[in-house]
C-alpha positions as CSV (number, residue, x, y, z in Angstrom):
1,F,0.1,0.1,0.0
2,S,1.0,3.5,-0.4
3,R,0.8,6.4,2.0
4,G,2.2,9.9,0.9
5,S,5.4,9.6,-1.0
6,V,6.2,6.2,0.7
7,Q,5.5,2.8,-0.9
8,T,5.5,-0.2,1.3
9,I,5.8,-4.0,-0.2
10,L,4.0,-6.7,1.2
11,P,6.2,-9.5,2.9
12,L,7.1,-12.8,1.2
13,N,4.8,-15.0,3.0
14,R,1.5,-13.3,2.6
15,R,-0.1,-15.6,5.0
16,L,2.2,-14.3,7.8
17,R,0.1,-11.2,8.4
18,T,0.7,-9.3,11.6
19,G,-1.3,-6.5,13.1
20,R,-0.9,-2.9,12.9
21,L,1.4,-0.9,15.4
22,C,0.1,-1.1,19.0
23,G,-2.6,-3.6,18.0
24,S,-4.1,-6.3,20.2
25,Y,-2.2,-9.4,20.8
26,D,-5.1,-11.3,22.6
27,E,-6.5,-13.3,19.4
28,K,-2.8,-14.1,18.5
29,I,-2.4,-15.5,22.1
30,K,-5.6,-17.6,22.1
31,D,-4.6,-19.1,18.9
32,L,-1.2,-20.2,20.2
33,E,-2.9,-21.6,23.4
34,R,-5.4,-23.7,21.3
35,A,-2.6,-25.0,19.3
36,A,-0.7,-25.9,22.5
37,L,-3.8,-27.5,24.0
38,H,-4.1,-29.6,20.8
39,V,-0.5,-30.9,20.9
40,Q,-0.9,-31.6,24.5
41,E,-4.1,-33.6,24.0
42,E,-2.4,-35.8,21.2
43,A,0.6,-36.5,23.4
44,Q,-1.9,-37.7,26.2
45,Q,-3.7,-40.0,23.7
46,C,-0.4,-41.6,22.5
47,R,0.8,-42.0,26.4
48,K,-2.7,-43.5,27.1
49,R,-2.2,-46.0,24.1
50,K,1.0,-46.9,25.4
51,R,-0.2,-47.5,28.8
52,D,-2.9,-49.6,27.6
53,S,-0.4,-51.9,25.6
54,E,1.6,-52.2,28.7
55,E,-1.4,-53.3,30.7
56,R,-2.3,-55.9,28.1
57,L,1.2,-57.1,28.0
58,Q,1.4,-57.7,31.9
59,D,-1.9,-59.4,31.9
60,L,-0.7,-61.9,29.5
61,Q,2.4,-62.4,31.3
62,Q,0.6,-62.9,34.5
63,H,-1.6,-65.6,32.8
64,Q,1.3,-67.2,31.4
65,Q,2.9,-67.6,34.9
66,N,-0.5,-69.0,36.4
67,V,-0.5,-71.5,33.7
68,K,3.0,-72.6,34.2
69,R,2.3,-72.7,38.1
70,R,-0.6,-75.1,37.4
71,C,1.4,-77.2,34.9
72,F,4.2,-77.7,37.6
73,S,1.5,-78.7,40.4
74,A,0.1,-81.1,37.9
75,E,3.5,-82.5,37.0
76,R,4.4,-82.9,40.8
77,N,1.0,-84.6,41.6
78,R,1.6,-87.2,38.7
79,M,5.1,-87.8,40.0
80,S,3.6,-88.4,43.4
81,K,1.0,-90.9,42.1
82,E,3.6,-92.7,40.2
83,L,5.9,-93.0,43.3
84,A,3.1,-94.4,45.3
85,F,2.1,-96.9,42.6
86,Q,5.8,-97.8,42.5
87,D,5.6,-98.3,46.4
88,V,2.5,-100.7,46.0
89,K,4.3,-102.5,43.4
90,N,7.2,-103.1,45.4
91,S,5.4,-104.0,48.6
92,F,3.3,-106.4,46.6
93,A,6.6,-108.2,45.2
94,A,8.2,-108.2,48.5
95,D,5.2,-110.2,50.1
96,A,6.3,-114.0,49.6
97,G,3.1,-115.8,50.8
98,P,0.5,-116.5,48.1
99,P,-2.0,-113.5,48.1
100,S,-5.7,-114.0,48.5
101,A,-8.0,-113.4,45.6
102,S,-9.7,-110.5,47.5
103,A,-6.4,-109.0,48.1
104,V,-5.3,-109.3,44.3
105,D,-8.7,-107.8,43.2
106,E,-8.3,-104.8,45.6
107,I,-4.9,-104.2,44.3
108,S,-5.9,-104.5,40.6
109,Q,-8.7,-102.0,41.2
110,E,-6.4,-99.7,43.1
111,I,-4.0,-99.9,40.1
112,S,-6.7,-99.2,37.6
113,N,-7.8,-96.4,39.6
114,I,-4.6,-94.9,39.9
115,Q,-3.8,-95.4,36.0
116,E,-7.1,-93.6,35.4
117,E,-6.0,-90.7,37.5
118,I,-2.6,-90.5,35.8
119,Q,-4.3,-90.4,32.5
120,E,-6.6,-87.6,33.5
121,K,-3.6,-85.8,34.8
122,E,-1.8,-86.3,31.7
123,I,-4.8,-84.9,29.6
124,I,-5.0,-82.0,32.1
125,L,-1.2,-81.4,31.7
126,E,-1.5,-81.5,27.9
127,K,-4.3,-79.0,27.9
128,L,-2.2,-76.6,30.2
129,Q,0.6,-77.1,27.9
130,F,-1.2,-76.2,24.8
131,S,-2.6,-73.1,26.6
132,M,0.9,-72.1,27.7
133,N,2.0,-72.3,24.2
134,E,-0.7,-70.2,22.9
135,A,-0.2,-67.6,25.6
136,E,3.5,-67.7,24.7
137,A,2.6,-67.0,21.0
138,K,0.2,-64.3,22.0
139,V,2.9,-62.8,24.2
140,E,5.4,-62.9,21.3
141,D,3.0,-61.2,18.9
142,L,2.0,-58.4,21.4
143,K,5.8,-57.8,22.1
144,L,6.2,-57.2,18.2
145,S,3.2,-55.0,18.1
146,F,4.3,-53.3,21.3
147,Q,7.8,-52.6,19.8
148,S,6.4,-51.3,16.5
149,L,3.9,-49.2,18.5
150,C,6.6,-47.8,20.6
151,E,8.6,-46.8,17.5
152,S,5.7,-44.9,16.0
153,A,4.8,-43.3,19.3
154,K,8.5,-42.3,19.7
155,E,8.4,-40.4,16.3
156,E,5.3,-38.8,17.2
157,V,6.5,-37.9,20.7
158,D,9.5,-36.4,19.1
159,T,7.3,-34.5,16.8
160,F,5.3,-33.2,19.5
161,E,8.3,-32.3,21.5
162,A,9.8,-30.2,18.6
163,A,6.4,-28.4,18.3
164,E,6.2,-27.7,22.2
165,K,9.7,-26.2,21.9
166,E,8.6,-24.0,19.1
167,L,5.6,-23.0,21.0
168,M,7.6,-22.1,24.0
169,E,9.9,-20.0,21.7
170,I,7.0,-18.3,20.2
171,E,5.5,-17.6,23.7
172,K,9.0,-16.3,24.7
173,N,9.2,-14.0,21.8
174,L,5.6,-12.7,22.4
175,Q,6.4,-11.9,26.0
176,T,9.3,-10.1,24.8
177,S,7.3,-8.2,22.1
178,E,4.6,-7.3,24.9
179,S,7.3,-6.0,27.1
180,E,8.6,-4.0,24.2
181,K,5.2,-2.8,23.4
182,A,4.6,-1.5,26.9
183,H,7.8,0.2,27.0
184,Y,7.2,2.1,23.8
185,E,3.9,3.1,24.8
186,D,5.3,4.3,27.9
187,V,7.8,6.4,26.0
188,M,5.2,7.7,23.7
189,R,3.1,8.7,26.6
190,T,5.9,10.4,28.7
191,R,8.0,11.9,26.0
192,V,6.9,11.8,22.5
193,V,3.4,12.8,22.8
194,G,4.0,16.1,24.8
195,A,6.8,17.0,22.2
196,I,4.4,16.2,19.3
197,K,1.8,18.5,20.9
198,E,4.3,21.5,21.5
199,A,5.7,21.1,17.8
200,E,1.9,21.2,16.5
201,S,1.4,24.3,18.6
202,Q,4.6,25.9,17.1
203,Y,3.6,24.6,13.6
204,R,0.2,26.5,13.8
205,E,1.9,29.7,15.0
206,L,4.2,29.5,12.3
207,E,1.6,28.8,9.6
208,L,-0.3,31.8,10.7
209,L,3.0,34.0,10.5
210,R,3.5,32.6,7.2
211,Q,0.1,33.4,5.8
212,D,0.4,36.9,7.0
213,S,3.7,37.2,5.4
214,C,2.4,35.9,2.1
215,R,-0.4,38.1,2.2
216,K,1.9,41.2,2.7
217,A,4.4,39.8,0.1
218,S,1.8,39.2,-2.7
219,V,1.1,42.9,-2.6
220,I,4.7,43.8,-3.7
221,C,5.1,40.8,-6.1
222,P,2.5,38.1,-7.2
223,E,3.2,34.4,-6.2
224,S,2.9,33.2,-9.8
225,E,5.9,35.2,-10.8
226,I,8.0,33.8,-8.2
227,E,6.7,30.2,-9.0
228,A,7.8,30.8,-12.4
229,L,11.3,31.8,-11.6
230,G,11.7,28.6,-9.4
231,G,11.2,30.2,-5.9
232,W,13.8,32.2,-3.7
233,D,16.8,30.5,-2.2
234,G,18.1,33.4,0.0
235,S,20.1,35.2,-2.6
236,T,20.6,38.9,-2.7
237,P,19.6,40.9,-5.9
238,E,23.2,41.4,-7.0
239,Q,23.6,37.6,-6.8
240,L,20.4,37.0,-8.7
241,S,21.6,39.5,-11.6
242,A,24.9,37.8,-11.9
243,Q,23.2,34.4,-12.0
244,V,20.6,35.8,-14.8
245,N,23.7,36.9,-16.8
246,R,25.3,33.6,-16.6
247,L,22.2,31.8,-17.7
248,N,21.8,34.2,-20.7
249,Q,25.4,33.5,-21.6
250,R,24.7,29.7,-21.6
251,L,21.5,30.1,-23.4
252,K,23.2,31.8,-26.2
253,H,26.1,29.4,-26.2
254,E,23.7,26.4,-26.3
255,S,21.5,28.0,-28.9
256,H,24.5,28.3,-31.1
257,Q,25.5,24.6,-30.5
258,Y,22.0,22.9,-30.8
259,S,19.3,24.0,-33.4
260,E,16.4,22.4,-31.4
261,S,14.2,24.6,-29.6
262,I,13.4,24.5,-25.8
263,E,9.7,23.3,-26.6
264,D,11.2,20.3,-28.5
265,L,13.7,19.3,-25.9
266,R,11.2,19.6,-23.1
267,M,9.0,17.2,-25.5
268,L,12.0,14.9,-25.7
269,Y,12.6,15.1,-22.0
270,E,8.9,14.2,-21.1
271,E,8.9,11.3,-23.7
272,K,12.1,9.9,-22.1
273,E,10.8,10.3,-18.6
274,H,7.6,8.4,-19.9
275,K,9.6,5.5,-21.0
276,I,11.5,5.4,-17.9
277,L,8.3,5.4,-15.7
278,R,6.8,2.4,-18.0
279,K,10.2,0.4,-17.5
280,Q,9.9,1.0,-14.0
281,Q,6.2,-0.4,-13.8
282,T,7.3,-3.4,-16.1
283,Y,10.2,-4.3,-13.8
284,Q,8.0,-3.9,-10.7
285,A,5.6,-6.4,-12.1
286,F,8.3,-8.7,-13.1
287,R,9.4,-8.6,-9.3
288,E,6.0,-9.2,-8.2
289,K,5.8,-12.4,-10.5
290,V,9.2,-13.5,-9.3
291,R,8.2,-13.1,-5.6
292,A,5.0,-15.1,-6.3
293,C,6.9,-17.9,-8.0
294,R,9.5,-18.0,-5.0
295,E,6.5,-18.4,-2.6
296,A,4.9,-21.2,-4.8
297,L,8.4,-22.9,-4.8
298,D,8.7,-22.8,-1.0
299,S,5.2,-24.0,-0.7
300,R,5.7,-26.9,-3.0
301,W,9.1,-27.8,-1.5
302,G,7.7,-27.9,2.0
303,K,4.8,-30.3,0.7
304,F,7.2,-32.4,-1.1
305,Q,9.2,-32.9,2.1
306,R,6.1,-33.8,4.0
307,N,5.1,-36.4,1.2
308,A,8.6,-37.7,1.3
309,T,8.6,-38.2,5.2
310,L,5.0,-39.9,5.1
311,L,6.1,-42.3,2.2
312,K,9.0,-43.4,4.1
313,R,7.1,-44.0,7.2
314,Q,4.4,-45.9,5.1
315,L,7.2,-48.0,3.4
316,T,8.5,-49.2,6.8
317,W,5.2,-50.0,8.2
318,Q,4.2,-52.0,5.1
319,F,7.4,-53.8,5.0
320,N,7.6,-54.6,8.8
321,G,3.8,-56.0,8.4
322,H,4.6,-58.4,5.6
323,L,7.8,-59.7,7.6
324,G,5.5,-60.1,10.5
325,K,3.7,-63.0,9.0
326,K,6.9,-65.0,9.3
327,G,7.5,-63.6,12.8
328,I,10.3,-61.3,11.6
329,S,10.6,-57.5,12.2
330,G,12.4,-54.9,10.2
331,K,13.0,-51.4,9.4
332,I,13.9,-49.3,6.1
333,N,16.1,-46.4,6.5
334,I,15.9,-43.8,3.6
335,N,18.2,-40.8,3.4
336,Y,17.2,-38.4,0.7
337,E,20.1,-36.1,0.9
338,E,22.6,-38.9,0.4
339,K,20.3,-40.8,-1.9
340,T,20.7,-44.1,0.0
341,L,18.3,-46.8,1.2
342,S,19.3,-49.5,3.7
343,I,17.2,-52.4,5.2
344,E,17.4,-53.6,8.9
345,V,16.1,-57.1,9.8
346,K,15.7,-58.8,13.4
347,M,15.3,-62.3,13.4
348,P,13.3,-63.8,16.1
349,Q,15.9,-66.4,17.1
350,D,18.5,-63.6,17.6
351,A,19.5,-63.6,21.2
352,S,21.8,-60.7,20.9
353,S,18.9,-58.2,20.1
354,S,21.0,-56.8,17.5
355,N,19.7,-55.8,14.1
356,V,21.2,-57.1,10.7
357,R,21.9,-54.0,8.8
358,D,22.9,-55.8,5.6
359,T,21.0,-58.4,3.8
360,R,24.3,-60.2,3.0
361,G,24.4,-61.2,6.7
362,L,21.1,-63.4,6.2
363,S,20.7,-66.7,4.9
364,G,19.5,-67.3,1.3
365,G,16.0,-68.0,2.4
366,E,16.0,-65.0,4.8
367,R,17.4,-62.8,2.2
368,S,14.8,-63.9,-0.5
369,F,11.8,-63.5,2.0
370,S,13.0,-60.0,2.9
371,T,13.6,-59.0,-0.8
372,L,10.1,-60.3,-1.5
373,C,8.6,-58.3,1.4
374,F,10.3,-55.2,0.2
375,A,9.2,-55.7,-3.3
376,L,5.5,-56.0,-2.0
377,A,5.7,-52.9,0.2
378,L,6.7,-51.0,-3.0
379,H,4.2,-52.6,-5.2
380,E,1.5,-51.7,-2.7
381,M,2.7,-47.9,-2.9
382,T,2.5,-47.9,-6.8
383,E,-0.2,-48.9,-9.5
384,A,0.3,-51.0,-12.4
385,P,-2.0,-53.1,-14.6
386,F,0.5,-56.0,-14.9
387,R,3.2,-57.3,-12.7
388,A,5.4,-60.3,-12.8
389,M,7.9,-62.1,-10.5
390,D,10.2,-64.8,-11.9
391,E,12.0,-67.5,-9.7
392,F,11.4,-65.6,-6.4
393,D,11.5,-68.7,-4.2
394,V,14.7,-70.5,-5.5
395,F,16.4,-70.0,-2.5
396,M,13.7,-70.6,-0.1
397,D,13.0,-73.7,2.2
398,A,9.7,-75.4,1.9
399,I,8.0,-73.3,4.8
400,S,9.4,-70.1,3.5
401,R,8.1,-71.0,0.0
402,K,4.6,-71.8,1.3
403,I,4.3,-68.6,3.4
404,S,5.6,-66.5,0.5
405,L,3.3,-68.3,-2.1
406,D,0.2,-67.6,0.2
407,T,1.2,-63.8,0.7
408,L,1.7,-63.2,-2.9
409,V,-1.6,-64.7,-3.8
410,D,-3.4,-62.8,-1.0
411,F,-1.7,-59.7,-2.2
412,A,-2.6,-60.1,-5.9
413,L,-6.3,-60.9,-4.9
414,A,-6.5,-57.8,-2.8
415,Q,-4.7,-55.4,-5.3
416,G,-7.0,-56.5,-8.3
417,S,-4.3,-56.2,-10.8
418,Q,-2.9,-59.1,-12.9
419,W,0.1,-60.9,-11.7
420,I,2.3,-63.6,-13.4
421,F,4.3,-65.7,-11.0
422,I,7.1,-68.0,-12.7
423,T,8.7,-70.7,-10.4
424,P,10.5,-73.9,-11.1
425,H,9.0,-75.4,-8.2
426,D,5.9,-77.3,-7.6
427,V,2.7,-75.0,-7.4
428,G,0.4,-77.7,-6.0
429,L,0.4,-75.8,-2.7
430,V,-1.2,-72.8,-4.2
431,K,-4.9,-72.5,-3.2
432,Q,-7.6,-72.8,-5.8
433,G,-9.9,-70.0,-6.7
434,E,-11.8,-68.3,-9.5
435,R,-9.3,-65.7,-10.3
436,I,-6.3,-68.0,-9.8
437,K,-5.0,-70.0,-12.7
438,K,-2.0,-72.5,-12.7
439,Q,-0.2,-73.7,-15.6
440,Q,2.4,-76.2,-15.5
441,M,4.8,-76.8,-18.6
442,A,5.8,-80.3,-19.4
443,A,9.3,-81.8,-18.5
444,P,12.0,-81.3,-21.4
445,R,12.5,-84.1,-23.6
446,P,15.9,-86.1,-22.8
């Protein structure tokens, strides 16, 4: 906007509008408080989800311990029954006299009762063992899900902490601005306002004096003649006469040197001035366009950075989800600045709790399955009408091959695109379906 002879250009970021001088900061403070409250609520929800997961894990661990105690007590009871049965057999063998028929029947009945109790205890023991295995499997699954949840929650908490730090800095700057505002308002009230009022009163007195002097001077010489001469700069009449003589001599010299008249030169000057003004307006329009392009570029770059971060997080989650079907967990690290991509895989049987940061450290089957999971994660983020995989299960064992085939078939059916799988192994394990076609080539002739 323009005010007088001063032109003010808007800032680069048009959305970052601030109030006028001495404006109210209440709305800005309320917006920042609402943003801080929103961030705190999201952080509390993440902590609540983490506490719920930890409580479920503790319940499962407690249930597992109870099952183990019951299994131990059943095993100890069975051992006591076996020892009692062994004592009865030993006592029966030690008796040298011929046993009576009633004693033999009683002992046989007792032996059968003890055997039935042993069988019942064994059945209960098997059930408890089965329950304990299921509980251990659930515990492992919950541990994996808890680890993934902790990783995602850690990233979100880091984001929230950064936002909270930024909010604290904004509040600190706001407090500093408010203190400066109060200081300058005090200075304006105590020093500047009085000086301004005094200067205004002096200006009014001088204005009245000037009008009176102008009225008296207009009687002697009209104002139009003085304006035509260019105004008075404080020179004396002698100085003005000498200046007029110099100007006349210069006019004669210039008239002999140039044939154009003053009117032609004035018209040429006005034309050049008009061209210069038009060029300045054109340059100002170009600056506006360049500033708009720079703002659009910054906005698109920010959106690109956010999309890249979200795509990296989505690729890691999908890769970890496919690995979880075999009880493996992993992570994909992408560095856009260095243009590198690395894969970390953690096997369930790894007791050292260290991640394998290079797929060359895995076995052939594990490397093939990890590569397959990475390819599926990429397929899920892209679109294509036809997709094909050739000999993806060459280095896999039977279990990994079965899991890989089921994963690929389910993924292809869910995606809806056409897939072509080529493998030298038997495809009899692939499940039948309306949208699944299996074709096996004949063996080569000798």
